[in-house]
N, C-alpha and C positions, 0 to 999 in steps of 0.2 A: 450588536449591529442594528443599523437603522432598517426599519422595515421596507422602506423605499429602495434601499441598495440591496438587500436580499432579494426583493422581487425583480430587480433590474439584473442581478446575477442569474436568477433562475431562468431569464429569457436567452441567456447565452447558449450556443449549442454545446452538446454534452461534451464533445471532445475539448472545447475551450474551458468549460467547467472542470474537466478532470485535470487539465494542465493547470489551472488556477489552484485547485486543491494541492496538487503535487508541489507546487511552487510556494504555497502557504505552510505546508509541512516541512518542507526543506528550511525555510526561513525560521521556523520555530525550532527545529532540532538544531540548527547552527548556532542559535542564541543560547541554547540551553546545553551545549557541549555535547550533543548526541542524544540519541533514544534511549531511555531507561525502561526496561521491561519490567511489568509488574508481575506479580506471583502467577496470574492466569496466563500471561504471555510465556513466562517460562514453563509452565506446566504443558501448554500446548505445543511448544517446542520440544519438550521432553518426550512426549507421546508420538510426535511425528518422527522424531529421530529413532525411538524404538521400533515404530512401525517399519521404518526404512531398514533398519539393522535385522529386523526379523524376516524381511521379504526382500532381499537385495536384488532379486532378478525382476521384480515389478517395475514395469515402465514408469519413468518420471517425466516430469515437463521442466525444462529450465526457465529462468527468469526471461531470457531472451525469447523463448517461444512464447510465453505469456504475453510480454509486451508486443510482440509481432501480431498475435491474435487480436490485441486491442488496438492496433494501428499506432503504437507508440514507438519512440526510437529504441 
């Protein structure tokens, strides 16, 4: 990426940069037929699932709640 484009993008408001990042990720994953998790991602997911199963009464946060807290749709 050209340095001037990178500097210009850095000047955008944070929410615009976040939306741009999400749009870029969506465009990449759609081209590749989806996201393929690497071993580290799979391990982290297994650990989280194990923790959830061991502590089913522990409060959780939904994706909708996370998005709302970030001011996203």
